[in-house]
C-alpha positions in Angstrom: 1.6 -22.1 -2.4 3.6 -19.0 -3.3 1.7 -16.9 -0.8 2.6 -19.3 2.0 6.2 -19.1 1.0 6.1 -15.4 1.1 4.5 -15.5 4.6 7.2 -17.8 5.9 9.9 -15.4 4.7 8.5 -12.5 6.6 10.1 -11.4 9.9 7.8 -11.4 13.0 7.6 -7.6 12.8 6.5 -7.8 9.1 3.9 -10.5 10.0 2.5 -8.3 12.7 2.2 -5.4 10.3 0.4 -7.5 7.7 -2.0 -8.8 10.4 -2.7 -5.2 11.7 -3.4 -4.0 8.1 -5.7 -6.9 7.5 -7.6 -6.2 10.7 -7.9 -2.5 9.8 -9.2 -3.5 6.4 -11.8 -5.8 8.0 -13.1 -2.9 10.2 -13.5 -0.5 7.3 -17.1 0.2 6.2 -18.0 -1.3 2.8 -18.2 2.2 1.2 -14.6 2.9 2.2 -13.4 -0.4 0.9 -15.1 0.3 -2.4 -13.5 3.7 -2.6 -10.0 2.2 -1.9 -10.6 -0.5 -4.6 -11.5 2.2 -7.1 -8.4 4.2 -6.3 -6.2 1.1 -6.5 -7.7 0.2 -9.9 -7.2 3.8 -11.1 -3.6 3.7 -10.0 -3.1 0.4 -11.8 -4.5 1.8 -15.1 -2.0 4.7 -15.1 1.0 4.3 -17.4 4.1 3.1 -15.6 6.0 6.3 -16.4 3.2 8.4 -14.8 3.2 6.2 -11.7 6.9 6.6 -11.4 6.7 10.4 -11.7 4.0 10.4 -9.0 6.1 8.2 -6.7 9.2 10.4 -7.2 7.1 13.5 -6.4 5.7 11.8 -3.3 9.2 10.7 -2.1 10.6 14.2 -2.7 7.7 15.8 -0.7 8.3 13.3 2.2 12.0 14.0 2.2 11.4 17.8 2.2 8.9 17.5 5.1 11.5 15.6 7.2 14.1 18.3 6.6 11.7 21.0 7.9 
């Protein structure tokens, strides 16, 4: 039920993006899906402070790239 509520609250653009991502996922070969699942599980096992540090570093690199 909660998933349906979340879907209803999305804008049409957000819904389109979700559907595009789902279709991309469906087209991936099984080996790639497994790799992505492994990476996601590894990310989830990291301590929160380490995830936060990685996110900050990523955001900083993205920001620096835009300024170049």
